[in-house]
C-alpha positions in Angstrom: -28.0 -10.4 19.8 -28.3 -6.9 20.5 -25.0 -6.7 21.8 -23.7 -8.3 18.8 -25.4 -6.1 16.5 -24.3 -2.7 18.0 -20.8 -3.9 18.7 -20.3 -4.9 15.0 -21.9 -1.7 13.8 -19.6 0.2 16.2 -16.5 -1.4 15.0 -17.1 -1.0 11.4 -18.1 2.7 12.0 -15.0 3.1 14.1 -12.6 1.5 11.4 -14.0 3.6 8.3 -15.1 6.7 9.9 -14.6 7.4 13.4 -10.7 6.7 13.6 -10.0 8.5 10.3 -12.2 11.6 11.6 -10.3 11.4 15.0 -6.8 11.4 13.4 -7.9 14.2 11.1 -8.8 16.4 13.9 -5.7 15.3 16.0 -3.5 16.1 13.1 -5.0 19.7 12.8 -4.8 20.2 16.6 -1.4 18.8 17.5 0.7 18.4 14.2 4.3 17.3 14.7 6.4 18.8 12.2 9.8 17.4 10.9 13.1 19.4 11.2 13.9 18.8 7.5 16.4 21.2 5.6 15.6 22.1 1.9 19.4 21.8 0.9 19.8 18.3 2.3 21.0 16.1 -0.6 22.7 12.9 0.7 23.8 10.2 -1.6 21.0 7.9 -2.5 20.1 4.8 -4.5 16.7 3.9 -6.1 16.0 0.2 -6.1 13.4 -1.3 -8.7 12.7 -4.8 -8.5 11.4 -6.0 -11.9 9.8 -8.8 -13.5 8.8 -8.8 -17.3 8.6 -5.0 -17.4 9.4 -4.7 -21.2 6.3 -2.4 -21.6 7.2 0.1 -19.0 10.9 -0.1 -18.4 12.2 2.5 -21.1 9.9 4.9 -19.7 10.9 4.3 -16.0 14.7 4.5 -16.9 13.9 8.0 -19.0 12.1 9.3 -15.8 14.9 8.2 -13.4 17.3 10.2 -15.4 15.3 13.3 -15.5 14.8 13.6 -11.7 15.8 16.8 -10.3 18.6 15.6 -7.8 22.3 16.2 -7.9 23.3 13.7 -10.6 26.7 12.7 -8.8 24.3 11.7 -5.7 21.9 9.5 -7.1 22.0 5.9 -8.6 19.5 3.5 -9.8 19.8 -0.1 -9.3 17.3 -2.6 -11.0 17.0 -6.2 -10.2 15.6 -8.6 -12.9 13.8 -11.5 -11.1 14.4 -14.1 -13.7 12.5 -11.9 -16.7 11.7 -14.2 -19.8 10.8 -11.0 -22.0 12.9 -8.1 -23.3 13.6 -6.7 -19.6 17.1 -8.1 -19.5 18.0 -6.8 -22.8 16.9 -3.5 -22.1 18.7 -3.1 -18.9 21.9 -4.7 -20.4 21.9 -2.1 -23.3 22.0 0.8 -20.8 25.2 2.8 -20.9 24.5 5.6 -18.4 26.6 4.9 -15.4 23.7 6.1 -13.2 21.8 3.0 -14.3 23.0 -0.3 -12.8 21.3 -3.7 -13.1 21.5 -7.3 -11.7 20.0 -10.0 -13.8 19.1 -12.9 -11.5 18.8 -16.0 -13.6 15.9 -17.5 -11.6 12.4 -16.2 -10.2 12.5 -16.1 -6.7 10.1 -13.4 -5.9 10.4 -9.5 -4.8 11.6 -9.9 -1.2 14.5 -12.0 -2.4 15.3 -9.2 -5.1 15.2 -6.5 -2.5 17.2 -8.3 0.0 20.0 -8.9 -2.6 19.8 -5.5 -4.1 20.0 -3.9 -0.6 23.1 -6.0 0.3 25.1 -4.2 -2.8 24.5 -0.8 -1.9 26.3 1.5 0.5 24.4 4.7 0.2 22.6 6.0 3.6 19.1 6.4 2.1 17.4 3.7 -0.1 14.4 4.6 -2.4 12.1 1.9 -3.1 10.1 2.1 -6.4 8.2 0.0 -9.0 8.9 -0.2 -12.8 5.6 1.1 -13.7 5.8 4.2 -11.4 6.7 7.6 -12.8 8.1 10.2 -10.4 7.4 13.9 -10.7 10.9 15.6 -11.1 11.0 16.9 -7.4 9.8 13.8 -5.8 13.2 12.3 -4.6 14.3 15.7 -3.1 11.2 16.3 -1.4 11.3 12.9 0.1 14.8 13.1 1.0 14.8 16.4 2.7 13.0 14.6 5.7 16.0 12.5 6.6 18.0 15.7 7.8 15.8 15.0 10.9 17.3 12.1 12.8 13.8 11.1 14.0 12.9 10.0 10.7 13.4 6.6 9.5 11.3 6.7 6.4 9.2 9.0 4.1 6.5 8.0 1.6 5.1 10.0 -1.2 1.8 10.4 -2.7 0.7 7.9 -5.4 -1.7 9.3 -8.0 -3.5 6.7 -10.3 -4.3 7.5 -13.9 -7.6 5.6 -14.9 -7.1 5.8 -18.6 -9.5 3.1 -19.5 -12.2 4.6 -17.2 -13.0 1.0 -16.0 -14.7 0.3 -12.6 -11.4 -1.2 -11.1 -9.6 1.9 -11.8 -12.4 4.2 -10.4 -12.6 2.1 -7.2 -8.8 2.0 -6.9 -8.6 5.7 -7.3 -11.1 6.3 -4.7 -9.4 4.0 -2.3 -6.1 5.6 -2.7 -7.5 9.2 -2.3 -9.0 8.0 1.2 -5.6 6.0 2.3 -3.5 9.1 1.3 -5.6 11.2 3.5 -5.2 8.8 6.3 -1.6 8.4 5.8 -0.9 12.2 5.8 -2.8 12.7 9.2 -0.9 9.5 10.8 2.4 11.0 9.7 1.5 14.5 10.9 0.6 13.1 14.4 3.6 10.6 14.5 4.2 8.1 11.9 2.7 6.3 8.9 2.1 2.6 9.7 2.0 1.4 6.2 4.0 3.2 3.4 3.3 2.7 -0.4 6.4 0.8 -1.9 6.1 2.6 -5.2 7.5 5.8 -3.7 9.1 5.0 -0.3 12.5 6.2 1.1 14.2 4.7 4.2 17.5 4.8 6.1 19.5 1.5 5.0 20.4 1.0 8.6 16.8 0.1 9.5 16.3 -2.5 6.8 16.6 -6.3 7.9 16.2 -9.1 5.4 12.7 -9.9 4.4 11.5 -13.5 4.8 11.6 -15.5 1.7 10.0 -18.9 2.9 6.9 -17.2 4.1 6.2 -14.4 1.7 5.3 -11.0 3.1 4.0 -7.5 1.8 7.3 -5.9 1.5 5.7 -2.3 1.7 4.2 -3.1 5.0 6.9 -5.2 6.5 9.7 -2.6 5.6 7.4 0.1 7.2 7.2 -2.1 10.4 11.3 -2.5 10.4 11.4 1.2 10.7 8.7 1.5 13.4 10.4 -1.1 15.4 13.4 1.2 15.7 11.0 3.8 17.1 11.6 6.1 14.3 8.8 7.8 12.4 7.7 7.4 8.8 6.1 10.6 7.5 4.0 11.2 4.4 5.1 13.9 1.9 2.2 15.0 -0.3 4.6 16.9 -2.6 6.5 13.7 -3.6 4.3 12.6 -6.2 4.3 9.4 -8.3 1.9 8.2 -11.0 0.9 4.8 -11.9 -1.7 3.5 -14.5 -4.8 2.1 -12.5 -5.8 -1.5 -12.7 -7.8 -1.9 -16.0 -10.7 -3.7 -14.6 -12.2 -5.0 -11.3 -10.8 -8.6 -11.8 -7.3 -7.5 -12.1 -7.8 -5.5 -8.9 -9.5 -8.3 -7.0 -6.5 -10.7 -7.8 -4.0 -8.0 -6.6 -6.0 -7.3 -3.5 -6.1 -11.1 -2.6 -2.5 -11.1 -2.8 -2.0 -8.2 -0.6 -4.2 -9.3 2.0 -2.6 -12.8 2.0 0.9 -11.2 2.4 -0.4 -8.8 5.1 -1.6 -11.5 7.1 1.7 -13.4 6.8 3.3 -10.1 8.5 1.2 -10.8 11.7 4.2 -12.1 13.6 6.3 -8.9 12.9 3.2 -6.7 13.8 2.1 -8.2 17.1 4.9 -6.7 19.0 4.3 -3.2 17.9 0.8 -3.7 19.6 2.5 -3.0 23.0 1.3 0.1 24.8 5.0 1.4 24.8 4.8 2.1 21.0 2.0 4.7 21.8 0.2 6.1 18.7 1.7 3.5 16.5 0.0 0.6 18.4 -3.3 2.5 18.0 -2.7 3.2 14.5 -1.9 -0.5 13.6 -5.0 -1.7 15.8 -7.3 0.7 14.0 -5.9 1.0 10.6 -4.9 -2.4 10.0 -6.2 -5.2 12.5 -9.6 -4.0 12.9 -10.0 -3.2 9.0 -8.8 -6.8 8.3 -11.8 -8.2 10.4 -14.6 -6.1 8.9 -15.8 -9.0 7.0 -16.3 -10.8 10.4 -18.0 -7.7 11.7 -20.1 -7.4 8.6 -21.2 -11.0 8.9 -22.1 -10.5 12.7 -24.1 -7.3 11.9 -26.1 -9.0 9.1 -26.9 -12.4 11.2 -27.7 -10.3 14.2 -29.9 -8.0 12.3 -31.9 -10.8 10.9 -32.6 -12.2 14.2 -33.5 -8.8 15.6 -35.8 -7.9 12.5 -38.8 -9.2 14.5 -38.0 -6.9 17.6 -39.1 -3.9 15.7 -38.3 -0.4 16.3 -35.0 0.7 14.2 -33.7 -2.8 13.5 -36.1 -3.4 10.3 -34.8 0.1 8.9 -31.0 -0.8 9.7 -31.7 -4.3 7.9 -33.0 -2.3 4.9 -29.9 -0.2 5.0 -27.8 -3.1 4.9 -30.0 -4.6 2.0 -29.4 -1.3 0.2 -25.7 -1.4 0.5 -25.5 -5.0 -0.8 -28.0 -4.3 -3.6 -25.6 -1.5 -4.5 -22.6 -3.7 -4.8 -24.6 -6.2 -6.7 -25.7 -3.6 -9.3 -22.1 -2.3 -9.5 -21.0 -6.0 -10.3 -23.6 -6.3 -12.7 -23.0 -2.9 -14.3 -19.3 -3.8 -14.8 -20.0 -7.2 -16.3 -22.8 -6.2 -18.6 -22.0 -2.5 -19.5 -18.3 -2.2 -18.3 -19.4 0.7 -16.1 -20.3 0.4 -12.4 -21.9 4.0 -12.4 -22.8 5.5 -9.1 -22.5 2.1 -7.3 -18.8 1.8 -7.7 -18.2 2.7 -3.9 -20.4 -0.2 -2.9 -19.0 -2.6 -5.5 -15.4 -1.6 -4.6 -16.1 -2.0 -0.8 -17.6 -5.5 -1.4 -14.5 -6.5 -3.6 -11.9 -5.7 -0.9 -13.7 -7.3 1.9 -14.2 -10.6 -0.3 -10.5 -10.2 -1.2 -9.5 -10.2 2.7 -11.6 -13.3 3.2 -9.9 -15.3 0.2 -6.5 -13.8 1.2 -6.9 -15.0 4.9 -7.7 -18.5 3.6 -4.7 -18.6 1.4 -2.6 -17.7 4.3 -4.1 -20.4 6.4 -3.8 -22.8 3.6 -0.2 -21.7 2.5 -1.5 -21.5 -1.1 -0.4 -18.0 -2.1 2.5 -18.1 -4.6 5.8 -16.5 -3.6 6.3 -14.8 -6.8 4.0 -11.9 -8.1 2.2 -11.7 -11.3 1.8 -8.4 -12.9 -1.6 -7.1 -13.8 -1.7 -6.5 -17.3 -2.8 -3.0 -18.6 
C-alpha cells in the first residue's frame, strides 16, 4: 500500500507540477529558436468547418477580411456540415472573391468536412480555424512567418477566452488555457508542441493525411501528430492571438471535455508509434503531457484507497488524507456554489480539476462502448 500511495502521489505531482516545471526550466536554458523571416508571405488558405453558426458567422467573415495579410495571397474556405439554420444563406450571400464556401447537404462531422476542404486547396500553408474564433489582425502573419524555416511543419497561436458571463465554467476554462498555453510555449521552445489548438493552427498541406471518419478523433490532436510523424516541429507563437467566448456554464464545458476526452482516446493508435525513443523529446512530451494526464483519475483513485488503508499507520498519512479531503471538499463546495449561487468562488480550481478528471473517465467509457457521436454539437452561448 505504501508503494501504491507514493507512486500515485509522485505520478500526479509529476504530471501537473514536475513536468511543467522541468520544461519551463529547459526552455529558458536551451531554447531552440526558429529561423523565420518577417517578410515571408506565401499563399495561404484558412479552412473553417461550420455547423449551425448563424450567430457568429457574419462576425467571423468580417474578421477574416480585416486580417493584415496580402489580400491576393489569402483565401477563406468555409464548409457547412449539413447546417439547418441560416449558415448556408449567410455563406451563399458572400460576394467577396476571398470568401469561398462548400455547402455539404448531409451532416458527416468535422473530420469529413476537413478532409473534403483540404482536397480542394492548392496552397502550401493551411490555417485551421473555428467559426467562433476571432483573430488579431496580425495573427496569420505571425503564424506563417515560421514556415520560412523548413524544419517547421506547424505553428499554433495563443487562444484567449472571454468570460463575459462570469460563470464558473468560463473561469475554469480560462485558468486551464493559461496553464496549457504556458506548457505549449515551453514545449515549442524546446522542440515541438504535441497538441495544438485547432482554433488557430497552421500546417504545411503536405503533412495532412485524411482524418478517419468511421472512428472519430480529435482533429486538433491528430493533425498535430501527423506533423510530428514527419519529424517536423510544431511551434507556439504567443503573438498570434485569437479570441473565443468561454463556455457559459460548467455543464457545457463538461460535455465538451467528455467529447474531447473520448476523441483523444480514439487517437491512441496514431499516438503509440510516436512513443518510440527515436522521437526523443516528442516521445517524452506525449508520455508526460498526454498519457500520464489521461491516467490521473486512476492515480487519484489509487492514492485515496491506499491512504485510507494507511490511515492507521499514523505518521504523515492522516495529514495527507486530510489534505485529500480538503481538495475533494473544495470541489464539492465549488459544485454547490455553482448550482446554488452560480458562483464557485475561490473553489473554482478544485471544482474544475474534478470536472476534467470525471470527464476523462466518462470519455474513456464512451470510447470503450463506442457511444460517442460522430458529429459535434455546439455549446450554446
